[in-house]
PyMOL CGO cylinders between C-alpha atoms (Angstrom):
from pymol import cmd
from pymol.cgo import CYLINDER

trace = [
    CYLINDER, -0.20, -0.05, -0.28, 1.21, 3.50, -0.70, 0.3, 1, 1, 1, 1, 1, 1,
    CYLINDER, 1.21, 3.50, -0.70, 2.31, 6.11, 1.55, 0.3, 1, 1, 1, 1, 1, 1,
    CYLINDER, 2.31, 6.11, 1.55, -0.41, 8.57, 0.11, 0.3, 1, 1, 1, 1, 1, 1,
    CYLINDER, -0.41, 8.57, 0.11, -2.88, 5.76, 0.39, 0.3, 1, 1, 1, 1, 1, 1,
    CYLINDER, -2.88, 5.76, 0.39, -2.30, 5.32, 4.30, 0.3, 1, 1, 1, 1, 1, 1,
    CYLINDER, -2.30, 5.32, 4.30, -2.67, 9.42, 4.64, 0.3, 1, 1, 1, 1, 1, 1,
    CYLINDER, -2.67, 9.42, 4.64, -5.89, 9.21, 2.54, 0.3, 1, 1, 1, 1, 1, 1,
    CYLINDER, -5.89, 9.21, 2.54, -7.40, 6.18, 4.26, 0.3, 1, 1, 1, 1, 1, 1,
    CYLINDER, -7.40, 6.18, 4.26, -6.36, 8.38, 7.56, 0.3, 1, 1, 1, 1, 1, 1,
    CYLINDER, -6.36, 8.38, 7.56, -8.02, 11.29, 6.89, 0.3, 1, 1, 1, 1, 1, 1,
    CYLINDER, -8.02, 11.29, 6.89, -11.02, 10.05, 5.45, 0.3, 1, 1, 1, 1, 1, 1,
    CYLINDER, -11.02, 10.05, 5.45, -11.70, 7.69, 8.05, 0.3, 1, 1, 1, 1, 1, 1,
    CYLINDER, -11.70, 7.69, 8.05, -11.04, 10.91, 11.00, 0.3, 1, 1, 1, 1, 1, 1,
    CYLINDER, -11.04, 10.91, 11.00, -12.80, 13.39, 8.64, 0.3, 1, 1, 1, 1, 1, 1,
    CYLINDER, -12.80, 13.39, 8.64, -15.63, 11.88, 6.68, 0.3, 1, 1, 1, 1, 1, 1,
    CYLINDER, -15.63, 11.88, 6.68, -15.85, 8.16, 6.12, 0.3, 1, 1, 1, 1, 1, 1,
    CYLINDER, -15.85, 8.16, 6.12, -16.06, 7.55, 9.74, 0.3, 1, 1, 1, 1, 1, 1,
    CYLINDER, -16.06, 7.55, 9.74, -18.79, 10.20, 9.98, 0.3, 1, 1, 1, 1, 1, 1,
    CYLINDER, -18.79, 10.20, 9.98, -21.10, 9.41, 6.82, 0.3, 1, 1, 1, 1, 1, 1,
    CYLINDER, -21.10, 9.41, 6.82, -19.75, 7.13, 4.89, 0.3, 1, 1, 1, 1, 1, 1,
    CYLINDER, -19.75, 7.13, 4.89, -19.11, 3.48, 4.37, 0.3, 1, 1, 1, 1, 1, 1,
    CYLINDER, -19.11, 3.48, 4.37, -16.91, 2.59, 7.41, 0.3, 1, 1, 1, 1, 1, 1,
    CYLINDER, -16.91, 2.59, 7.41, -19.91, 4.25, 9.83, 0.3, 1, 1, 1, 1, 1, 1,
    CYLINDER, -19.91, 4.25, 9.83, -17.97, 4.43, 12.81, 0.3, 1, 1, 1, 1, 1, 1,
    CYLINDER, -17.97, 4.43, 12.81, -18.87, 7.74, 14.16, 0.3, 1, 1, 1, 1, 1, 1,
    CYLINDER, -18.87, 7.74, 14.16, -22.54, 9.48, 13.51, 0.3, 1, 1, 1, 1, 1, 1,
    CYLINDER, -22.54, 9.48, 13.51, -21.14, 13.44, 12.88, 0.3, 1, 1, 1, 1, 1, 1,
    CYLINDER, -21.14, 13.44, 12.88, -22.05, 14.39, 9.46, 0.3, 1, 1, 1, 1, 1, 1,
    CYLINDER, -22.05, 14.39, 9.46, -18.89, 15.30, 7.26, 0.3, 1, 1, 1, 1, 1, 1,
    CYLINDER, -18.89, 15.30, 7.26, -18.67, 19.12, 6.68, 0.3, 1, 1, 1, 1, 1, 1,
    CYLINDER, -18.67, 19.12, 6.68, -19.11, 19.88, 3.30, 0.3, 1, 1, 1, 1, 1, 1,
    CYLINDER, -19.11, 19.88, 3.30, -15.31, 21.35, 0.81, 0.3, 1, 1, 1, 1, 1, 1,
    CYLINDER, -15.31, 21.35, 0.81, -16.13, 24.50, -0.59, 0.3, 1, 1, 1, 1, 1, 1,
    CYLINDER, -16.13, 24.50, -0.59, -19.42, 25.98, -1.15, 0.3, 1, 1, 1, 1, 1, 1,
    CYLINDER, -19.42, 25.98, -1.15, -22.42, 25.38, 1.25, 0.3, 1, 1, 1, 1, 1, 1,
    CYLINDER, -22.42, 25.38, 1.25, -24.45, 22.32, 0.27, 0.3, 1, 1, 1, 1, 1, 1,
    CYLINDER, -24.45, 22.32, 0.27, -27.25, 23.70, 2.92, 0.3, 1, 1, 1, 1, 1, 1,
    CYLINDER, -27.25, 23.70, 2.92, -28.77, 25.22, -0.30, 0.3, 1, 1, 1, 1, 1, 1,
    CYLINDER, -28.77, 25.22, -0.30, -30.82, 22.58, -2.01, 0.3, 1, 1, 1, 1, 1, 1,
    CYLINDER, -30.82, 22.58, -2.01, -31.68, 25.01, -4.71, 0.3, 1, 1, 1, 1, 1, 1,
    CYLINDER, -31.68, 25.01, -4.71, -28.12, 25.52, -5.66, 0.3, 1, 1, 1, 1, 1, 1,
    CYLINDER, -28.12, 25.52, -5.66, -27.85, 21.36, -6.06, 0.3, 1, 1, 1, 1, 1, 1,
    CYLINDER, -27.85, 21.36, -6.06, -28.04, 19.36, -8.85, 0.3, 1, 1, 1, 1, 1, 1,
    CYLINDER, -28.04, 19.36, -8.85, -27.50, 20.79, -13.14, 0.3, 1, 1, 1, 1, 1, 1,
    CYLINDER, -27.50, 20.79, -13.14, -27.55, 24.30, -11.77, 0.3, 1, 1, 1, 1, 1, 1,
    CYLINDER, -27.55, 24.30, -11.77, -24.74, 23.97, -9.16, 0.3, 1, 1, 1, 1, 1, 1,
    CYLINDER, -24.74, 23.97, -9.16, -22.86, 22.45, -11.70, 0.3, 1, 1, 1, 1, 1, 1,
    CYLINDER, -22.86, 22.45, -11.70, -23.74, 25.18, -14.43, 0.3, 1, 1, 1, 1, 1, 1,
    CYLINDER, -23.74, 25.18, -14.43, -22.77, 27.86, -11.84, 0.3, 1, 1, 1, 1, 1, 1,
    CYLINDER, -22.77, 27.86, -11.84, -19.56, 25.91, -10.93, 0.3, 1, 1, 1, 1, 1, 1,
    CYLINDER, -19.56, 25.91, -10.93, -18.50, 24.20, -14.06, 0.3, 1, 1, 1, 1, 1, 1,
    CYLINDER, -18.50, 24.20, -14.06, -18.71, 27.26, -16.99, 0.3, 1, 1, 1, 1, 1, 1,
    CYLINDER, -18.71, 27.26, -16.99, -15.34, 25.52, -18.10, 0.3, 1, 1, 1, 1, 1, 1,
    CYLINDER, -15.34, 25.52, -18.10, -15.98, 21.82, -17.26, 0.3, 1, 1, 1, 1, 1, 1,
    CYLINDER, -15.98, 21.82, -17.26, -14.90, 19.55, -20.36, 0.3, 1, 1, 1, 1, 1, 1,
    CYLINDER, -14.90, 19.55, -20.36, -14.99, 16.32, -20.54, 0.3, 1, 1, 1, 1, 1, 1,
    CYLINDER, -14.99, 16.32, -20.54, -11.89, 16.17, -22.97, 0.3, 1, 1, 1, 1, 1, 1,
    CYLINDER, -11.89, 16.17, -22.97, -8.07, 17.05, -23.09, 0.3, 1, 1, 1, 1, 1, 1,
    CYLINDER, -8.07, 17.05, -23.09, -8.55, 20.86, -22.91, 0.3, 1, 1, 1, 1, 1, 1,
    CYLINDER, -8.55, 20.86, -22.91, -7.86, 23.77, -20.50, 0.3, 1, 1, 1, 1, 1, 1,
    CYLINDER, -7.86, 23.77, -20.50, -7.48, 22.67, -16.60, 0.3, 1, 1, 1, 1, 1, 1,
    CYLINDER, -7.48, 22.67, -16.60, -5.31, 23.74, -13.38, 0.3, 1, 1, 1, 1, 1, 1,
    CYLINDER, -5.31, 23.74, -13.38, -5.30, 20.22, -12.01, 0.3, 1, 1, 1, 1, 1, 1,
    CYLINDER, -5.30, 20.22, -12.01, -6.61, 16.80, -13.14, 0.3, 1, 1, 1, 1, 1, 1,
    CYLINDER, -6.61, 16.80, -13.14, -7.67, 13.69, -11.59, 0.3, 1, 1, 1, 1, 1, 1,
    CYLINDER, -7.67, 13.69, -11.59, -4.36, 12.67, -10.74, 0.3, 1, 1, 1, 1, 1, 1,
    CYLINDER, -4.36, 12.67, -10.74, -4.14, 15.33, -8.14, 0.3, 1, 1, 1, 1, 1, 1,
    CYLINDER, -4.14, 15.33, -8.14, -7.14, 13.39, -6.36, 0.3, 1, 1, 1, 1, 1, 1,
    CYLINDER, -7.14, 13.39, -6.36, -6.19, 12.36, -2.55, 0.3, 1, 1, 1, 1, 1, 1,
    CYLINDER, -6.19, 12.36, -2.55, -9.24, 11.59, -1.50, 0.3, 1, 1, 1, 1, 1, 1,
    CYLINDER, -9.24, 11.59, -1.50, -13.06, 12.63, -2.88, 0.3, 1, 1, 1, 1, 1, 1,
    CYLINDER, -13.06, 12.63, -2.88, -16.14, 12.31, -1.41, 0.3, 1, 1, 1, 1, 1, 1,
    CYLINDER, -16.14, 12.31, -1.41, -19.33, 12.25, -3.41, 0.3, 1, 1, 1, 1, 1, 1,
    CYLINDER, -19.33, 12.25, -3.41, -22.85, 12.60, -1.75, 0.3, 1, 1, 1, 1, 1, 1,
    CYLINDER, -22.85, 12.60, -1.75, -25.66, 11.48, -4.22, 0.3, 1, 1, 1, 1, 1, 1,
    CYLINDER, -25.66, 11.48, -4.22, -29.55, 11.58, -3.28, 0.3, 1, 1, 1, 1, 1, 1,
    CYLINDER, -29.55, 11.58, -3.28, -31.84, 9.33, -4.74, 0.3, 1, 1, 1, 1, 1, 1,
    CYLINDER, -31.84, 9.33, -4.74, -32.52, 5.51, -4.84, 0.3, 1, 1, 1, 1, 1, 1,
    CYLINDER, -32.52, 5.51, -4.84, -29.65, 3.33, -5.35, 0.3, 1, 1, 1, 1, 1, 1,
    CYLINDER, -29.65, 3.33, -5.35, -29.75, 1.04, -8.53, 0.3, 1, 1, 1, 1, 1, 1,
    CYLINDER, -29.75, 1.04, -8.53, -27.92, -2.00, -9.70, 0.3, 1, 1, 1, 1, 1, 1,
    CYLINDER, -27.92, -2.00, -9.70, -26.83, -2.33, -12.76, 0.3, 1, 1, 1, 1, 1, 1,
    CYLINDER, -26.83, -2.33, -12.76, -29.45, -4.15, -14.87, 0.3, 1, 1, 1, 1, 1, 1,
    CYLINDER, -29.45, -4.15, -14.87, -28.56, -7.80, -16.28, 0.3, 1, 1, 1, 1, 1, 1,
    CYLINDER, -28.56, -7.80, -16.28, -28.36, -8.20, -20.11, 0.3, 1, 1, 1, 1, 1, 1,
    CYLINDER, -28.36, -8.20, -20.11, -32.12, -9.13, -21.01, 0.3, 1, 1, 1, 1, 1, 1,
    CYLINDER, -32.12, -9.13, -21.01, -33.17, -11.64, -24.43, 0.3, 1, 1, 1, 1, 1, 1,
    CYLINDER, -33.17, -11.64, -24.43, -35.78, -9.72, -26.51, 0.3, 1, 1, 1, 1, 1, 1,
    CYLINDER, -35.78, -9.72, -26.51, -36.95, -13.06, -28.62, 0.3, 1, 1, 1, 1, 1, 1,
    CYLINDER, -36.95, -13.06, -28.62, -40.02, -11.16, -30.52, 0.3, 1, 1, 1, 1, 1, 1,
    CYLINDER, -40.02, -11.16, -30.52, -39.31, -11.21, -34.09, 0.3, 1, 1, 1, 1, 1, 1,
    CYLINDER, -39.31, -11.21, -34.09, -37.18, -13.22, -36.63, 0.3, 1, 1, 1, 1, 1, 1,
    CYLINDER, -37.18, -13.22, -36.63, -33.90, -12.30, -35.34, 0.3, 1, 1, 1, 1, 1, 1,
    CYLINDER, -33.90, -12.30, -35.34, -34.09, -12.55, -31.44, 0.3, 1, 1, 1, 1, 1, 1,
    CYLINDER, -34.09, -12.55, -31.44, -31.38, -9.79, -29.45, 0.3, 1, 1, 1, 1, 1, 1,
    CYLINDER, -31.38, -9.79, -29.45, -30.23, -9.54, -26.72, 0.3, 1, 1, 1, 1, 1, 1,
    CYLINDER, -30.23, -9.54, -26.72, -30.45, -5.63, -24.59, 0.3, 1, 1, 1, 1, 1, 1,
    CYLINDER, -30.45, -5.63, -24.59, -29.45, -4.16, -21.59, 0.3, 1, 1, 1, 1, 1, 1,
    CYLINDER, -29.45, -4.16, -21.59, -32.37, -2.26, -19.63, 0.3, 1, 1, 1, 1, 1, 1,
    CYLINDER, -32.37, -2.26, -19.63, -32.61, 1.40, -19.01, 0.3, 1, 1, 1, 1, 1, 1,
    CYLINDER, -32.61, 1.40, -19.01, -33.25, 1.03, -15.29, 0.3, 1, 1, 1, 1, 1, 1,
    CYLINDER, -33.25, 1.03, -15.29, -30.19, 2.57, -13.66, 0.3, 1, 1, 1, 1, 1, 1,
    CYLINDER, -30.19, 2.57, -13.66, -29.62, 5.57, -16.83, 0.3, 1, 1, 1, 1, 1, 1,
    CYLINDER, -29.62, 5.57, -16.83, -30.57, 8.19, -14.63, 0.3, 1, 1, 1, 1, 1, 1,
    CYLINDER, -30.57, 8.19, -14.63, -29.37, 7.22, -11.20, 0.3, 1, 1, 1, 1, 1, 1,
    CYLINDER, -29.37, 7.22, -11.20, -25.55, 6.72, -13.12, 0.3, 1, 1, 1, 1, 1, 1,
    CYLINDER, -25.55, 6.72, -13.12, -26.42, 10.16, -14.83, 0.3, 1, 1, 1, 1, 1, 1,
    CYLINDER, -26.42, 10.16, -14.83, -26.82, 11.77, -11.08, 0.3, 1, 1, 1, 1, 1, 1,
    CYLINDER, -26.82, 11.77, -11.08, -23.37, 9.80, -9.83, 0.3, 1, 1, 1, 1, 1, 1,
    CYLINDER, -23.37, 9.80, -9.83, -21.94, 11.14, -12.83, 0.3, 1, 1, 1, 1, 1, 1,
    CYLINDER, -21.94, 11.14, -12.83, -22.91, 14.78, -12.11, 0.3, 1, 1, 1, 1, 1, 1,
    CYLINDER, -22.91, 14.78, -12.11, -22.29, 15.08, -8.32, 0.3, 1, 1, 1, 1, 1, 1,
    CYLINDER, -22.29, 15.08, -8.32, -19.20, 13.81, -9.25, 0.3, 1, 1, 1, 1, 1, 1,
    CYLINDER, -19.20, 13.81, -9.25, -18.35, 16.10, -11.91, 0.3, 1, 1, 1, 1, 1, 1,
    CYLINDER, -18.35, 16.10, -11.91, -19.29, 18.98, -8.92, 0.3, 1, 1, 1, 1, 1, 1,
    CYLINDER, -19.29, 18.98, -8.92, -17.13, 17.29, -6.67, 0.3, 1, 1, 1, 1, 1, 1,
    CYLINDER, -17.13, 17.29, -6.67, -14.30, 17.55, -8.89, 0.3, 1, 1, 1, 1, 1, 1,
    CYLINDER, -14.30, 17.55, -8.89, -15.27, 20.77, -9.31, 0.3, 1, 1, 1, 1, 1, 1,
    CYLINDER, -15.27, 20.77, -9.31, -15.00, 21.88, -5.71, 0.3, 1, 1, 1, 1, 1, 1,
    CYLINDER, -15.00, 21.88, -5.71, -11.36, 20.18, -5.69, 0.3, 1, 1, 1, 1, 1, 1,
    CYLINDER, -11.36, 20.18, -5.69, -10.43, 22.40, -8.31, 0.3, 1, 1, 1, 1, 1, 1,
    CYLINDER, -10.43, 22.40, -8.31, -10.18, 19.75, -11.27, 0.3, 1, 1, 1, 1, 1, 1,
    CYLINDER, -10.18, 19.75, -11.27, -11.45, 21.74, -14.28, 0.3, 1, 1, 1, 1, 1, 1,
    CYLINDER, -11.45, 21.74, -14.28, -10.63, 18.90, -16.71, 0.3, 1, 1, 1, 1, 1, 1,
    CYLINDER, -10.63, 18.90, -16.71, -12.69, 15.18, -16.54, 0.3, 1, 1, 1, 1, 1, 1,
    CYLINDER, -12.69, 15.18, -16.54, -9.42, 13.04, -18.60, 0.3, 1, 1, 1, 1, 1, 1,
    CYLINDER, -9.42, 13.04, -18.60, -9.73, 9.69, -17.27, 0.3, 1, 1, 1, 1, 1, 1,
    CYLINDER, -9.73, 9.69, -17.27, -6.39, 8.49, -15.27, 0.3, 1, 1, 1, 1, 1, 1,
    CYLINDER, -6.39, 8.49, -15.27, -4.70, 5.09, -17.01, 0.3, 1, 1, 1, 1, 1, 1,
    CYLINDER, -4.70, 5.09, -17.01, -2.31, 2.75, -15.50, 0.3, 1, 1, 1, 1, 1, 1,
    CYLINDER, -2.31, 2.75, -15.50, -3.52, 3.85, -12.04, 0.3, 1, 1, 1, 1, 1, 1,
    CYLINDER, -3.52, 3.85, -12.04, -5.39, 2.07, -9.12, 0.3, 1, 1, 1, 1, 1, 1,
    CYLINDER, -5.39, 2.07, -9.12, -8.69, 3.73, -7.48, 0.3, 1, 1, 1, 1, 1, 1,
    CYLINDER, -8.69, 3.73, -7.48, -9.58, 3.12, -3.95, 0.3, 1, 1, 1, 1, 1, 1,
    CYLINDER, -9.58, 3.12, -3.95, -13.82, 3.24, -3.81, 0.3, 1, 1, 1, 1, 1, 1,
    CYLINDER, -13.82, 3.24, -3.81, -15.57, 3.07, -0.40, 0.3, 1, 1, 1, 1, 1, 1,
    CYLINDER, -15.57, 3.07, -0.40, -19.59, 2.90, -1.07, 0.3, 1, 1, 1, 1, 1, 1,
    CYLINDER, -19.59, 2.90, -1.07, -22.49, 3.10, 1.65, 0.3, 1, 1, 1, 1, 1, 1,
    CYLINDER, -22.49, 3.10, 1.65, -26.05, 2.60, -0.46, 0.3, 1, 1, 1, 1, 1, 1,
    CYLINDER, -26.05, 2.60, -0.46, -28.92, 3.76, 1.78, 0.3, 1, 1, 1, 1, 1, 1,
    CYLINDER, -28.92, 3.76, 1.78, -32.18, 2.94, 1.03, 0.3, 1, 1, 1, 1, 1, 1,
    CYLINDER, -32.18, 2.94, 1.03, -35.79, 4.33, 2.56, 0.3, 1, 1, 1, 1, 1, 1,
    CYLINDER, -35.79, 4.33, 2.56, -37.82, 1.94, 4.77, 0.3, 1, 1, 1, 1, 1, 1,
    CYLINDER, -37.82, 1.94, 4.77, -40.65, 0.66, 3.36, 0.3, 1, 1, 1, 1, 1, 1,
    CYLINDER, -40.65, 0.66, 3.36, -44.02, 1.12, 5.24, 0.3, 1, 1, 1, 1, 1, 1,
    CYLINDER, -44.02, 1.12, 5.24, -44.77, -2.29, 6.03, 0.3, 1, 1, 1, 1, 1, 1,
    CYLINDER, -44.77, -2.29, 6.03, -41.89, -1.91, 8.38, 0.3, 1, 1, 1, 1, 1, 1,
    CYLINDER, -41.89, -1.91, 8.38, -43.36, 0.54, 10.83, 0.3, 1, 1, 1, 1, 1, 1,
    CYLINDER, -43.36, 0.54, 10.83, -46.55, 0.21, 12.82, 0.3, 1, 1, 1, 1, 1, 1,
    CYLINDER, -46.55, 0.21, 12.82, -49.52, 2.04, 12.50, 0.3, 1, 1, 1, 1, 1, 1,
    CYLINDER, -49.52, 2.04, 12.50, -51.90, 4.58, 13.94, 0.3, 1, 1, 1, 1, 1, 1,
    CYLINDER, -51.90, 4.58, 13.94, -50.37, 6.68, 17.38, 0.3, 1, 1, 1, 1, 1, 1,
    CYLINDER, -50.37, 6.68, 17.38, -47.19, 4.34, 16.85, 0.3, 1, 1, 1, 1, 1, 1,
    CYLINDER, -47.19, 4.34, 16.85, -46.50, 4.89, 12.77, 0.3, 1, 1, 1, 1, 1, 1,
    CYLINDER, -46.50, 4.89, 12.77, -43.63, 6.31, 13.20, 0.3, 1, 1, 1, 1, 1, 1,
    CYLINDER, -43.63, 6.31, 13.20, -42.06, 3.40, 15.53, 0.3, 1, 1, 1, 1, 1, 1,
    CYLINDER, -42.06, 3.40, 15.53, -40.42, 0.13, 13.85, 0.3, 1, 1, 1, 1, 1, 1,
    CYLINDER, -40.42, 0.13, 13.85, -42.16, -2.91, 14.28, 0.3, 1, 1, 1, 1, 1, 1,
    CYLINDER, -42.16, -2.91, 14.28, -40.09, -5.71, 16.22, 0.3, 1, 1, 1, 1, 1, 1,
    CYLINDER, -40.09, -5.71, 16.22, -40.37, -8.34, 13.47, 0.3, 1, 1, 1, 1, 1, 1,
    CYLINDER, -40.37, -8.34, 13.47, -38.70, -5.30, 10.85, 0.3, 1, 1, 1, 1, 1, 1,
    CYLINDER, -38.70, -5.30, 10.85, -35.06, -6.07, 9.84, 0.3, 1, 1, 1, 1, 1, 1,
    CYLINDER, -35.06, -6.07, 9.84, -32.44, -4.61, 10.71, 0.3, 1, 1, 1, 1, 1, 1,
    CYLINDER, -32.44, -4.61, 10.71, -30.26, -5.29, 7.98, 0.3, 1, 1, 1, 1, 1, 1,
    CYLINDER, -30.26, -5.29, 7.98, -31.21, -4.53, 4.14, 0.3, 1, 1, 1, 1, 1, 1,
    CYLINDER, -31.21, -4.53, 4.14, -31.76, -8.28, 3.05, 0.3, 1, 1, 1, 1, 1, 1,
    CYLINDER, -31.76, -8.28, 3.05, -33.91, -7.62, -0.14, 0.3, 1, 1, 1, 1, 1, 1,
    CYLINDER, -33.91, -7.62, -0.14, -32.97, -7.13, -3.30, 0.3, 1, 1, 1, 1, 1, 1,
    CYLINDER, -32.97, -7.13, -3.30, -30.34, -5.36, -5.36, 0.3, 1, 1, 1, 1, 1, 1,
    CYLINDER, -30.34, -5.36, -5.36, -27.36, -6.82, -4.00, 0.3, 1, 1, 1, 1, 1, 1,
    CYLINDER, -27.36, -6.82, -4.00, -24.42, -5.23, -3.00, 0.3, 1, 1, 1, 1, 1, 1,
    CYLINDER, -24.42, -5.23, -3.00, -22.74, -6.28, -6.39, 0.3, 1, 1, 1, 1, 1, 1,
    CYLINDER, -22.74, -6.28, -6.39, -24.85, -4.98, -8.94, 0.3, 1, 1, 1, 1, 1, 1,
    CYLINDER, -24.85, -4.98, -8.94, -25.24, -1.79, -6.82, 0.3, 1, 1, 1, 1, 1, 1,
    CYLINDER, -25.24, -1.79, -6.82, -21.36, -1.15, -6.62, 0.3, 1, 1, 1, 1, 1, 1,
    CYLINDER, -21.36, -1.15, -6.62, -21.57, -2.22, -10.62, 0.3, 1, 1, 1, 1, 1, 1,
    CYLINDER, -21.57, -2.22, -10.62, -23.83, 0.69, -11.48, 0.3, 1, 1, 1, 1, 1, 1,
    CYLINDER, -23.83, 0.69, -11.48, -21.17, 3.11, -9.76, 0.3, 1, 1, 1, 1, 1, 1,
    CYLINDER, -21.17, 3.11, -9.76, -18.32, 2.00, -11.39, 0.3, 1, 1, 1, 1, 1, 1,
    CYLINDER, -18.32, 2.00, -11.39, -20.14, 1.62, -14.96, 0.3, 1, 1, 1, 1, 1, 1,
    CYLINDER, -20.14, 1.62, -14.96, -21.32, 5.47, -14.50, 0.3, 1, 1, 1, 1, 1, 1,
    CYLINDER, -21.32, 5.47, -14.50, -17.65, 6.92, -13.44, 0.3, 1, 1, 1, 1, 1, 1,
    CYLINDER, -17.65, 6.92, -13.44, -15.46, 4.32, -15.93, 0.3, 1, 1, 1, 1, 1, 1,
    CYLINDER, -15.46, 4.32, -15.93, -15.94, 2.99, -19.46, 0.3, 1, 1, 1, 1, 1, 1,
    CYLINDER, -15.94, 2.99, -19.46, -20.02, 3.40, -19.55, 0.3, 1, 1, 1, 1, 1, 1,
    CYLINDER, -20.02, 3.40, -19.55, -21.21, 2.07, -22.79, 0.3, 1, 1, 1, 1, 1, 1,
    CYLINDER, -21.21, 2.07, -22.79, -23.73, 4.80, -23.18, 0.3, 1, 1, 1, 1, 1, 1,
    CYLINDER, -23.73, 4.80, -23.18, -22.97, 8.13, -24.36, 0.3, 1, 1, 1, 1, 1, 1,
    CYLINDER, -22.97, 8.13, -24.36, -20.55, 9.57, -21.87, 0.3, 1, 1, 1, 1, 1, 1,
    CYLINDER, -20.55, 9.57, -21.87, -16.97, 9.13, -21.88, 0.3, 1, 1, 1, 1, 1, 1,
    CYLINDER, -16.97, 9.13, -21.88, -14.90, 7.78, -18.71, 0.3, 1, 1, 1, 1, 1, 1,
    CYLINDER, -14.90, 7.78, -18.71, -14.86, 10.23, -16.16, 0.3, 1, 1, 1, 1, 1, 1,
    CYLINDER, -14.86, 10.23, -16.16, -12.08, 9.34, -13.63, 0.3, 1, 1, 1, 1, 1, 1,
    CYLINDER, -12.08, 9.34, -13.63, -10.73, 5.88, -14.90, 0.3, 1, 1, 1, 1, 1, 1,
    CYLINDER, -10.73, 5.88, -14.90, -10.18, 4.27, -18.30, 0.3, 1, 1, 1, 1, 1, 1,
    CYLINDER, -10.18, 4.27, -18.30, -10.91, 1.21, -16.90, 0.3, 1, 1, 1, 1, 1, 1,
    CYLINDER, -10.91, 1.21, -16.90, -12.99, -0.74, -14.13, 0.3, 1, 1, 1, 1, 1, 1,
    CYLINDER, -12.99, -0.74, -14.13, -10.07, -3.24, -13.77, 0.3, 1, 1, 1, 1, 1, 1,
    CYLINDER, -10.07, -3.24, -13.77, -8.33, 0.09, -12.26, 0.3, 1, 1, 1, 1, 1, 1,
    CYLINDER, -8.33, 0.09, -12.26, -10.53, -0.36, -9.36, 0.3, 1, 1, 1, 1, 1, 1,
    CYLINDER, -10.53, -0.36, -9.36, -8.62, -2.10, -6.76, 0.3, 1, 1, 1, 1, 1, 1,
    CYLINDER, -8.62, -2.10, -6.76, -9.12, -1.62, -3.79, 0.3, 1, 1, 1, 1, 1, 1,
    CYLINDER, -9.12, -1.62, -3.79, -12.19, -1.22, -1.41, 0.3, 1, 1, 1, 1, 1, 1,
    CYLINDER, -12.19, -1.22, -1.41, -12.06, 1.29, 1.60, 0.3, 1, 1, 1, 1, 1, 1,
    CYLINDER, -12.06, 1.29, 1.60, -14.07, -0.31, 4.42, 0.3, 1, 1, 1, 1, 1, 1,
    CYLINDER, -14.07, -0.31, 4.42, -16.53, -2.73, 3.75, 0.3, 1, 1, 1, 1, 1, 1,
    CYLINDER, -16.53, -2.73, 3.75, -18.86, -1.47, 0.79, 0.3, 1, 1, 1, 1, 1, 1,
    CYLINDER, -18.86, -1.47, 0.79, -22.25, -1.47, 2.41, 0.3, 1, 1, 1, 1, 1, 1,
    CYLINDER, -22.25, -1.47, 2.41, -25.88, -1.42, 2.23, 0.3, 1, 1, 1, 1, 1, 1,
    CYLINDER, -25.88, -1.42, 2.23, -28.86, -0.57, 4.96, 0.3, 1, 1, 1, 1, 1, 1,
    CYLINDER, -28.86, -0.57, 4.96, -31.89, 1.40, 6.04, 0.3, 1, 1, 1, 1, 1, 1,
    CYLINDER, -31.89, 1.40, 6.04, -31.89, 5.42, 6.19, 0.3, 1, 1, 1, 1, 1, 1,
    CYLINDER, -31.89, 5.42, 6.19, -31.50, 6.39, 9.78, 0.3, 1, 1, 1, 1, 1, 1,
    CYLINDER, -31.50, 6.39, 9.78, -33.43, 8.69, 11.32, 0.3, 1, 1, 1, 1, 1, 1,
    CYLINDER, -33.43, 8.69, 11.32, -33.46, 11.81, 9.38, 0.3, 1, 1, 1, 1, 1, 1,
    CYLINDER, -33.46, 11.81, 9.38, -31.63, 10.54, 6.73, 0.3, 1, 1, 1, 1, 1, 1,
    CYLINDER, -31.63, 10.54, 6.73, -32.68, 10.55, 2.99, 0.3, 1, 1, 1, 1, 1, 1,
    CYLINDER, -32.68, 10.55, 2.99, -31.91, 7.14, 0.64, 0.3, 1, 1, 1, 1, 1, 1,
    CYLINDER, -31.91, 7.14, 0.64, -28.79, 7.95, -1.50, 0.3, 1, 1, 1, 1, 1, 1,
    CYLINDER, -28.79, 7.95, -1.50, -25.34, 6.83, -1.98, 0.3, 1, 1, 1, 1, 1, 1,
    CYLINDER, -25.34, 6.83, -1.98, -21.68, 7.97, -0.13, 0.3, 1, 1, 1, 1, 1, 1,
    CYLINDER, -21.68, 7.97, -0.13, -19.15, 7.31, -2.37, 0.3, 1, 1, 1, 1, 1, 1,
    CYLINDER, -19.15, 7.31, -2.37, -15.15, 7.81, -1.47, 0.3, 1, 1, 1, 1, 1, 1,
    CYLINDER, -15.15, 7.81, -1.47, -12.75, 7.90, -4.03, 0.3, 1, 1, 1, 1, 1, 1,
    CYLINDER, -12.75, 7.90, -4.03, -8.64, 7.97, -3.85, 0.3, 1, 1, 1, 1, 1, 1,
    CYLINDER, -8.64, 7.97, -3.85, -5.79, 7.11, -5.86, 0.3, 1, 1, 1, 1, 1, 1,
    CYLINDER, -5.79, 7.11, -5.86, -3.63, 3.98, -5.15, 0.3, 1, 1, 1, 1, 1, 1,
]
cmd.load_cgo(trace, "trace")
């Protein structure tokens, strides 16, 4: 393990990962870097537009590059979606294999929020890194279904039979695959954003984790990115 990655892991554990991301060692919310995220009206494409008038997914104009990443924390709101499996369409004379687009909106949101964090870090060019290893940390949060809660005056309390762990679909491997695909060699309309090939993700920071939202939390993803 490189000295740079050890420093990144230590900093992440102390400042953010232990507070909000996959390690969950403490219950403190990490403080965002750069402009405040408190105003939700600035989130999404509006924030990206205000921060990134010069962002290019290409070889032009950058003060820093993805190679300068030491630690990147990306918060993505919304229901996490898994990478869909290829399916066969047997209609017609020539059956075809296709991949459903159920995760497309989720993957675009991951990509958008990552671009925002790159800009906060002063990286104005999203040229993917080649021949370098990446370390990733994942925390997926899901809303509990209403069937987990009691009714009437105790509607805010969980039933004793409600599971503590997220045991249902989607499975963790496919959730991770959708994230890696959205930032790497996504076979869609966008070029690679961080790494040139998914094989460059060689290490997981902490334990990739999926769980139900705690009180006051929203469904989403906390993603931690570091260069090895």
